[in-house]
MIGURO-93413 format. One record per residue (C-alpha): residue number from 1; x, y, z. Coordinates in steps of 0.02 Angstrom, whole numbers, always signed. Example, Ala and Ser with C-alpha at 12.3 -4.5 7.8 and 13.67 -1.06 7.14 Angstrom:
! MIGURO-93413
<1; <+615; -225; +390>>;
<2; <+684; -53; +357>>;
END
This chain:
! MIGURO-93413
<1; <+5957; +8513; +3813>>;
<2; <+6037; +8412; +3923>>;
<3; <+6024; +8292; +3815>>;
<4; <+6134; +8371; +3651>>;
<5; <+6268; +8414; +3773>>;
<6; <+6313; +8268; +3872>>;
<7; <+6470; +8172; +3814>>;
<8; <+6459; +8058; +3691>>;
<9; <+6501; +7861; +3761>>;
<10; <+6656; +7801; +3714>>;
<11; <+6661; +7697; +3546>>;
<12; <+6761; +7531; +3537>>;
<13; <+6859; +7488; +3331>>;
<14; <+6716; +7497; +3242>>;
<15; <+6698; +7363; +3057>>;
<16; <+6726; +7482; +2955>>;
<17; <+6845; +7566; +2862>>;
<18; <+6862; +7780; +2864>>;
<19; <+6748; +7847; +2730>>;
<20; <+6571; +7813; +2709>>;
<21; <+6580; +7747; +2547>>;
<22; <+6698; +7624; +2582>>;
<23; <+6619; +7545; +2731>>;
<24; <+6626; +7340; +2768>>;
<25; <+6443; +7299; +2777>>;
<26; <+6462; +7104; +2833>>;
<27; <+6286; +7013; +2847>>;
<28; <+6257; +7019; +3030>>;
<29; <+6104; +6914; +3029>>;
<30; <+6155; +6729; +3075>>;
<31; <+6187; +6802; +3260>>;
<32; <+6096; +6921; +3263>>;
<33; <+5934; +6816; +3208>>;
<34; <+5861; +6634; +3231>>;
<35; <+5772; +6594; +3072>>;
<36; <+5716; +6450; +3179>>;
<37; <+5587; +6575; +3239>>;
<38; <+5485; +6659; +3093>>;
<39; <+5576; +6772; +2980>>;
<40; <+5434; +6909; +2952>>;
<41; <+5467; +7098; +3058>>;
<42; <+5342; +7209; +3060>>;
<43; <+5341; +7410; +3073>>;
<44; <+5234; +7565; +3060>>;
<45; <+5301; +7729; +3045>>;
<46; <+5159; +7856; +3139>>;
<47; <+5158; +7987; +3050>>;
<48; <+5016; +8084; +2938>>;
<49; <+5036; +8113; +2779>>;
<50; <+5038; +8278; +2776>>;
<51; <+5101; +8358; +2911>>;
<52; <+5280; +8236; +2859>>;
<53; <+5266; +8320; +2677>>;
<54; <+5243; +8502; +2733>>;
<55; <+5388; +8474; +2852>>;
<56; <+5497; +8343; +2727>>;
<57; <+5467; +8477; +2598>>;
<58; <+5493; +8650; +2663>>;
<59; <+5291; +8684; +2610>>;
<60; <+5162; +8791; +2734>>;
<61; <+5003; +8651; +2806>>;
<62; <+4852; +8706; +2752>>;
<63; <+4769; +8796; +2883>>;
<64; <+4618; +8717; +2913>>;
<65; <+4719; +8534; +2918>>;
<66; <+4697; +8424; +3073>>;
<67; <+4796; +8261; +3092>>;
<68; <+4682; +8124; +3128>>;
<69; <+4831; +8017; +3246>>;
<70; <+4734; +7940; +3342>>;
<71; <+4597; +7882; +3234>>;
<72; <+4733; +7802; +3108>>;
<73; <+4814; +7712; +3265>>;
<74; <+4634; +7653; +3321>>;
<75; <+4612; +7551; +3179>>;
<76; <+4761; +7512; +3135>>;
<77; <+4809; +7424; +3316>>;
<78; <+4646; +7324; +3300>>;
<79; <+4718; +7267; +3127>>;
<80; <+4842; +7217; +3208>>;
<81; <+4761; +7123; +3322>>;
<82; <+4652; +7013; +3235>>;
<83; <+4814; +6953; +3151>>;
<84; <+4916; +6939; +3296>>;
<85; <+5037; +7038; +3215>>;
<86; <+5172; +7112; +3315>>;
<87; <+5270; +7303; +3249>>;
<88; <+5390; +7404; +3316>>;
<89; <+5306; +7581; +3311>>;
<90; <+5439; +7724; +3245>>;
<91; <+5355; +7872; +3299>>;
<92; <+5355; +8051; +3239>>;
<93; <+5348; +8112; +3407>>;
<94; <+5262; +8319; +3349>>;
<95; <+5107; +8234; +3367>>;
<96; <+5125; +8202; +3561>>;
<97; <+5121; +8357; +3623>>;
<98; <+4935; +8361; +3561>>;
<99; <+4893; +8157; +3581>>;
<100; <+5015; +8075; +3708>>;
<101; <+4909; +7934; +3764>>;
<102; <+4927; +7857; +3584>>;
<103; <+5116; +7803; +3639>>;
<104; <+5040; +7711; +3786>>;
<105; <+4922; +7624; +3684>>;
<106; <+5059; +7566; +3574>>;
<107; <+5142; +7498; +3716>>;
<108; <+5013; +7419; +3820>>;
<109; <+4971; +7302; +3657>>;
<110; <+5146; +7253; +3653>>;
<111; <+5206; +7331; +3514>>;
<112; <+5430; +7422; +3535>>;
<113; <+5401; +7626; +3532>>;
<114; <+5537; +7699; +3413>>;
<115; <+5607; +7836; +3340>>;
<116; <+5556; +7926; +3179>>;
<117; <+5622; +8109; +3246>>;
<118; <+5524; +8241; +3311>>;
<119; <+5519; +8320; +3138>>;
<120; <+5513; +8261; +2964>>;
<121; <+5633; +8361; +2912>>;
<122; <+5767; +8315; +2792>>;
<123; <+5910; +8244; +2890>>;
<124; <+6026; +8323; +2773>>;
<125; <+5950; +8484; +2759>>;
<126; <+5972; +8511; +2948>>;
<127; <+6160; +8533; +3058>>;
<128; <+6239; +8398; +3124>>;
<129; <+6186; +8497; +3299>>;
<130; <+6016; +8540; +3251>>;
<131; <+5991; +8333; +3186>>;
<132; <+6033; +8296; +3365>>;
<133; <+5927; +8406; +3456>>;
<134; <+5769; +8341; +3358>>;
<135; <+5835; +8170; +3395>>;
<136; <+5853; +8174; +3578>>;
<137; <+5682; +8278; +3603>>;
<138; <+5593; +8111; +3509>>;
<139; <+5704; +8014; +3641>>;
<140; <+5639; +8123; +3789>>;
<141; <+5448; +8093; +3748>>;
<142; <+5464; +7904; +3699>>;
<143; <+5548; +7853; +3845>>;
<144; <+5404; +7931; +3950>>;
<145; <+5318; +7778; +3907>>;
<146; <+5457; +7663; +3858>>;
<147; <+5616; +7670; +3951>>;
<148; <+5756; +7582; +3821>>;
<149; <+5730; +7660; +3648>>;
<150; <+5838; +7523; +3511>>;
<151; <+5802; +7587; +3338>>;
<152; <+5791; +7760; +3236>>;
<153; <+5717; +7780; +3052>>;
<154; <+5762; +7926; +2962>>;
<155; <+5611; +8039; +2890>>;
<156; <+5608; +7961; +2711>>;
<157; <+5783; +7891; +2751>>;
<158; <+5867; +8039; +2723>>;
<159; <+6012; +8016; +2868>>;
<160; <+6173; +7975; +2768>>;
<161; <+6252; +7826; +2801>>;
<162; <+6424; +7934; +2877>>;
<163; <+6521; +7902; +3051>>;
<164; <+6473; +8079; +3104>>;
<165; <+6277; +8032; +3127>>;
<166; <+6309; +7852; +3178>>;
<167; <+6439; +7939; +3325>>;
<168; <+6260; +8045; +3375>>;
<169; <+6136; +7881; +3348>>;
<170; <+6263; +7789; +3472>>;
<171; <+6289; +7927; +3582>>;
<172; <+6117; +7900; +3643>>;
<173; <+6080; +7724; +3642>>;
<174; <+6020; +7704; +3477>>;
<175; <+6067; +7505; +3440>>;
<176; <+6001; +7496; +3258>>;
<177; <+5946; +7602; +3114>>;
<178; <+5808; +7553; +3002>>;
<179; <+5789; +7617; +2813>>;
<180; <+5774; +7568; +2648>>;
<181; <+5880; +7451; +2546>>;
<182; <+6004; +7564; +2437>>;
<183; <+5942; +7699; +2416>>;
<184; <+6077; +7808; +2353>>;
<185; <+6036; +7987; +2425>>;
<186; <+6090; +7920; +2590>>;
<187; <+6237; +7816; +2548>>;
<188; <+6136; +7650; +2602>>;
<189; <+6204; +7516; +2593>>;
<190; <+6124; +7343; +2468>>;
<191; <+6089; +7223; +2595>>;
<192; <+5945; +7100; +2614>>;
<193; <+5972; +7048; +2785>>;
<194; <+6049; +7167; +2961>>;
<195; <+6208; +7208; +2922>>;
<196; <+6351; +7310; +3066>>;
<197; <+6365; +7483; +3018>>;
<198; <+6473; +7540; +3164>>;
<199; <+6548; +7498; +3321>>;
<200; <+6360; +7440; +3439>>;
<201; <+6245; +7510; +3287>>;
<202; <+6142; +7387; +3152>>;
<203; <+6052; +7429; +2988>>;
<204; <+5892; +7356; +2978>>;
<205; <+5829; +7343; +2782>>;
<206; <+5686; +7354; +2727>>;
<207; <+5647; +7205; +2614>>;
<208; <+5695; +7234; +2412>>;
<209; <+5691; +7144; +2283>>;
<210; <+5864; +7166; +2168>>;
<211; <+5847; +7086; +1993>>;
<212; <+5908; +7089; +1820>>;
<213; <+6088; +7116; +1899>>;
<214; <+6033; +7254; +2028>>;
<215; <+5965; +7371; +1875>>;
<216; <+5805; +7338; +1943>>;
<217; <+5733; +7353; +2094>>;
<218; <+5560; +7275; +2175>>;
<219; <+5529; +7364; +2364>>;
<220; <+5439; +7201; +2412>>;
<221; <+5429; +7271; +2576>>;
<222; <+5355; +7433; +2575>>;
<223; <+5175; +7462; +2589>>;
<224; <+5160; +7591; +2455>>;
<225; <+5231; +7448; +2328>>;
<226; <+5083; +7326; +2404>>;
<227; <+4949; +7433; +2387>>;
<228; <+4986; +7481; +2221>>;
<229; <+4982; +7333; +2132>>;
<230; <+4825; +7221; +2129>>;
<231; <+4817; +7126; +2276>>;
<232; <+4848; +6943; +2227>>;
<233; <+5003; +6988; +2110>>;
<234; <+5100; +7065; +2280>>;
<235; <+5043; +6914; +2368>>;
<236; <+5111; +6778; +2254>>;
<237; <+5255; +6870; +2236>>;
<238; <+5267; +6885; +2414>>;
<239; <+5247; +6693; +2451>>;
<240; <+5384; +6687; +2331>>;
<241; <+5487; +6784; +2434>>;
<242; <+5433; +6705; +2598>>;
<243; <+5505; +6537; +2507>>;
<244; <+5660; +6580; +2440>>;
<245; <+5723; +6707; +2596>>;
<246; <+5781; +6694; +2741>>;
<247; <+5708; +6879; +2802>>;
<248; <+5568; +6991; +2787>>;
<249; <+5548; +7146; +2825>>;
<250; <+5385; +7245; +2779>>;
<251; <+5350; +7431; +2843>>;
<252; <+5191; +7556; +2810>>;
<253; <+5130; +7717; +2890>>;
<254; <+5003; +7705; +2997>>;
<255; <+4874; +7814; +2884>>;
<256; <+4908; +7669; +2742>>;
<257; <+4818; +7550; +2895>>;
<258; <+4661; +7669; +2939>>;
<259; <+4657; +7719; +2738>>;
<260; <+4650; +7909; +2688>>;
<261; <+4525; +8008; +2624>>;
<262; <+4539; +8020; +2411>>;
<263; <+4616; +8142; +2340>>;
<264; <+4608; +8251; +2485>>;
<265; <+4653; +8444; +2412>>;
<266; <+4852; +8440; +2490>>;
<267; <+4869; +8634; +2461>>;
<268; <+5075; +8625; +2433>>;
<269; <+5137; +8722; +2300>>;
<270; <+5288; +8616; +2265>>;
<271; <+5291; +8468; +2119>>;
<272; <+5382; +8357; +2221>>;
<273; <+5279; +8395; +2407>>;
<274; <+5101; +8357; +2314>>;
<275; <+5150; +8212; +2185>>;
<276; <+5202; +8110; +2345>>;
<277; <+5077; +8159; +2435>>;
<278; <+4937; +8075; +2278>>;
<279; <+5052; +7943; +2257>>;
<280; <+5017; +7889; +2425>>;
<281; <+4841; +7917; +2407>>;
<282; <+4824; +7804; +2272>>;
<283; <+4692; +7667; +2291>>;
<284; <+4745; +7703; +2511>>;
<285; <+4559; +7694; +2570>>;
<286; <+4469; +7555; +2640>>;
<287; <+4642; +7438; +2617>>;
<288; <+4621; +7314; +2800>>;
<289; <+4569; +7173; +2723>>;
<290; <+4725; +7184; +2586>>;
<291; <+4837; +7230; +2737>>;
<292; <+4761; +7091; +2838>>;
<293; <+4794; +6953; +2696>>;
<294; <+4961; +7015; +2666>>;
<295; <+4996; +6999; +2903>>;
<296; <+4940; +6810; +2866>>;
<297; <+5065; +6754; +2778>>;
<298; <+5175; +6745; +2902>>;
<299; <+5201; +6757; +3110>>;
<300; <+5249; +6980; +3088>>;
<301; <+5347; +7011; +3252>>;
<302; <+5443; +7170; +3321>>;
<303; <+5634; +7210; +3262>>;
<304; <+5652; +7213; +3413>>;
<305; <+5616; +7039; +3457>>;
<306; <+5655; +6958; +3300>>;
<307; <+5827; +7046; +3245>>;
<308; <+5917; +7135; +3418>>;
<309; <+5918; +6943; +3543>>;
<310; <+6017; +6990; +3678>>;
<311; <+6022; +7195; +3674>>;
<312; <+5901; +7206; +3796>>;
<313; <+6009; +7094; +3910>>;
<314; <+6127; +7245; +3941>>;
<315; <+6006; +7378; +3986>>;
<316; <+5838; +7331; +4039>>;
<317; <+5678; +7246; +3978>>;
<318; <+5667; +7350; +3811>>;
<319; <+5460; +7346; +3817>>;
<320; <+5475; +7365; +4005>>;
END
């Protein structure tokens, strides 16, 4: 693909030290985010649960399984319209091969598209060239609907936060990467607010409450955690966070918004793949009322609208 072999854009001096473990993560929240407007951002990963775990764990997919992306998004977009929320949709673009129209529908409703790769594979197991090819394939699909794609979320937060990956992202126009907070397997930094990790590249963390002097983490921004807790317990902690913090990033999957089938057979032999799938299936049916309650606690916006202020002016409007 031409995009893979194109020369990298010149990268200026980065605010970092050599080596991933010595990167200096200074919060850039004050300059990127207008706290007088709204402290809440929302992102949605567009995935099919079984397809995603089949890819990530290298497990064969059940022959009769059919992804329900169009159905999931139809339900999810209607729910977001009801509560007036806007989101960044991180799309795993392999589903576009069968159902490309859903990208236009996300864009038409005022949301923003970003990349979740083409396949949902463990980035650590890919060569750098394969990682870049996968990214480019994703960007080519998304840019047919939205010319400027600024964001990337690694499948299962699996991309190492190191210079070799950052350079590939920046080379292809990515301006921010969004993952969980402090994920050890990928050396992701502990920071509650957006922070620069490389020249022209910002890390946008999913909100996590750190307790007991860093020994215990409560991933308050994770949709799966919000579902597994009793709704009123979760909502109380969410209100406490919103009252005390200046930044909230909540994320979930398209299948969570729509609801899954009750304990659908996975067909996976790998215990990790089966366990991950079953955990996401727990309390994941008929949860629309729960998500409505969450989204009504704040006026949720896309990452691009709330965090990446001013970036679109360099290359045209994000949502044009």
